[in-house]
N, C-alpha and C positions, 0 to 999 in steps of 0.2 A: 621235125622239119629237116628237110634235106639239106647238106652242107652245100654252102654257095660256091660256085666254081670262081676260082681264085681270080680277082680283078688285075689286070696287067696295065702296064703304062701305055703299051700300044692301044689296049682297048679306051683307055681314058682319052689318049690323044685322037683316036679315031672317032669318038663319040662327039668331041669338040668340034671335029672338022665337018662334022655332019650337021651342025647348028643345034645339036642337042644339048641343053644346059645340064652343067656337071654340079652335083650338090655335094658339099664338103662341112663336115662339122669338127669342132676343136673339142674333145672330150679326154677323160683321164682315167677311166676305171672299166673294169670288167663288165659288171651289170649294163651300163649304159651303152657299152661297146656291142654287148650281145644284142640289144634293142636296136641300136642303129642299124647294124648289119641285116637285122630282120627287116626293117624299114627300108631297106634298099639304098642306103646312102652310097656315093661314089667313091669317096676318099674321107678318110679321117687323119687328123692333125692331133698329136699329144703336142701341145702348145707349151712354151714357158709361163702362159697365163695360169697353169697349174698352181703357181706360186700365190696367185691371188684367189682363184676360184676354189681351191682346196684347202690351201694352208693359211689363208687370211692375210697375205702379205700387201703391202701398199701397192705394189708395182711388180714388174716380171723379173727384176734382177736377183730376186731371191732364189730363183730356180737354179739347179746346178745339174750336173751330167748323171750323179746317182739317182736324184729325184726323177728326171726325166726317163732314164732307163728303165726304172722299176714301173713308171705309169705305161711307158711304151710296151713292156712285156704283159702287162694286165690287160691293155688294150688289144693286144694281137691275140691273146687266148680268147677274148669275148668276141673278136671279128676276125678270124682267120682268112675269110675270104676278100676282105676289103683292102683297096690299096691304102696303105699306112705310111704316114710320114711323122719323123721324128724332128723335133725343132731344137736347133743347137742353141743352147742357153749362152747367156752373156758370159764372155771370157772362155767359151770352148773352142772357139776358132780364132779370135783376134791376135793372140800371142804370137802364133807362128804357123805356117803351112803344114808343118809336122803334126802340131797340136790339133790342127782342124781334121786332118786326115784320120790320125789316130782315134778322135772322139766320134767323128762320123761313122768309122768302121764299128765303133761300139753299137751305134744305133743298129745298123745292118745286122751284125754277128749275135749281140747279146739281146736287143730288143726286137729282132725280127722285123725291123722296119722295112718298106721298099724304097725309101728316098729319104732326104733330110731337108730341111728348110734352114735357109741362113738370111740374115738381114744385111740390106745393104746393095749399093749398086757398083759404081767404078771403084770405090775404096776398097772392095773384096774380090775383084776380078782375078787378080792372081789366085787367090785361095779357091774360087770356084774353079778356074782352069785346072788347079791341080787336084781338086776332089773329082773332077769328070775324067781326068786322065786316069785316076785311081781306080775308075769304074763305080763311083758314087753317083747315083741319080740325084740331081739338086733341084730343088724349088728355091727360087730366090723371092724376095721380099722388098719392095718397093713402096715409097710414099710414107705414110706415117710408121717410124720405126720405133716401137716401144722401148727397145734397149737403148737408143741413143738420142732420139729426138728431144725428149724431155730435159736431159742434160744440157743441151746446148740452146735451150730456150726457144725453140721452133713452136710454132701451133700444131694443132692436130691436124688440119685439113692442109695437104700438100699439093702444090701446083695450080694455086689460084692466080698467080701471075703469068703471064706468056712466057717470060724468060725461064722461070723455074718449071713450067708445064714442058716446055722444049727440052729441058735438061733431063725430066723424067723419061721422056719418049726416047731421047738419046741413049739414056742407061738401059732401058728395056732392050733396045737392039744390040747394045754392048753385051749385056748379059746373055742374049740369045746366042750371039756368036761365040761367047765363051763356053757354050754348050748345055745351059740349063735345059731341064726338061718340062718346066710350069713356072708360073709367076703369079704371086700374090701382089694385089694392088690394095693399099689400105688407106682409105678416106682421100681419095681423089676425086676431083669433079668429073662428072661423066663426060664432058667432051674431052678431057685428057684421055680417060680410059678407053673412049672410042679411037682416038688416034693410035694408042699402043696396040689395041687388038687389030686395027687395020695394017699396023706395019709389023708385026710379028707373026711367026706361024707356029707358036706354040700355046696352050691352053692359059689363059689368064683368068685367075679366080679373084673376084672381088669381094673387100669388105667395107662397106661404106663407100664404094666407088661405082654405084650405078648399075643399070641393067645390060650394058654392052658386053660385059665381061662374058667370057665362055661359062662360068659358073659362080657361084657364092659359097662364101664361107661364114658361119657364126659360131659362136661358144655355145655349146648345149645348154649350160646355166643360164645363159641369156634367154633362149627361145623359150626355155621352159619357166622363167620367171623365179629363179633359184639364187641369182646373185643380188645381195640386198644392197649395196652399197650404191650402185648407179646404173642406169640403162642408156647407153650410147643412144644418139639419133638414129642411127643407121639399123638399129635392132627392132625387130618385130617379134613380140611375145607370142609364139603359136599356141601356147597354153600358160596360164597362171597358176603354178603348182603351190605358191607359197602358203595361201589359206587351207586348201586341202590337207597339206601335210601337217600344217600346224595344229589344224583340227584333229586330224588322226592322232598326232603324239598327244594332243590334250586328252582325247577320249581314252587314251591308254592310260595316262597317269591318273585320270578320274576312275578308271575301272579297277587300277591296282589299289587305290585308295579306298574304295568302297568294297573290296573283297570279292567283286565280281569276275575277276580275271585272277587266276585261271580258273575256267568252269569245267565241270567234268568231261566235257568233250576234249580239253586240252590236256588232260591228265592220261599217264600210263598205268594199266590195271596189272595186277600180279595174276599168275597162272590159277585156274579154279581150285579152290580149296587151300591155296597156300597163304591167302591172307590170315584165315583162321589158324592155321598152323603156326604162323610167324607169331602172333600174338600169345598161343599157348606157350610157345617157347620162351618168349619173354618173361611170362610168369614163372615158368619152372626154372629158369636160370636165374630169376630176380634180377633182370638187367633194368 
């Protein structure tokens, strides 16, 4: 397969401006990144949800920079031509602007990401402005914020009331003025997403936020039916691989137990005549 031409931010923005929908996946490893690029996905996110989907954590807070950098490197190797975003994990940007710039720089320099994603609105405007000034492309994240919303007791769906919905629209406009390149809206009612899309000039990617967004993002484990704990309402399983994979592993276990694997076709032969010579030597040397 020919190597894919490198996807640029300009190409992403132009596709959105033409009214063409953007596809984005969150994933964490080389094999799936390879398949995603071959399938033509527009953007890939190495999300802090790796803490749950790969490491079995209860939430995203277990992700750290070392974990995210390793997985970003793996995904970049699998998808060299796809626009790649690294997710700033909890406490990788909150302590200070200096911390945020240093960690964002690691995603670009070590992980070879094209941009970073950061949660929050007006509370992180100063950090976003500093990142943009430092030359870091930023994707913002509004609505449900996995790193902070659960800790302050807010529900999953954000913007259900007129006042909070207006605040989301205002924050989206503030973030655009701060220089962000793209915006993720998570678990926001469609009328609010529509209002934001109509009022900003950057690509808006939805997750559980309706069809008005310029694109959609889902976790690859969710669309393949591979995350066992839950399936959010907004997820559509485009394949359910749990049972086929379980059956395949079960068949392997059975074949090993029955002695039918490995079969001759899975074994390596010696050079002609060497097997006989090998056995003669064993006898001669009394090994």
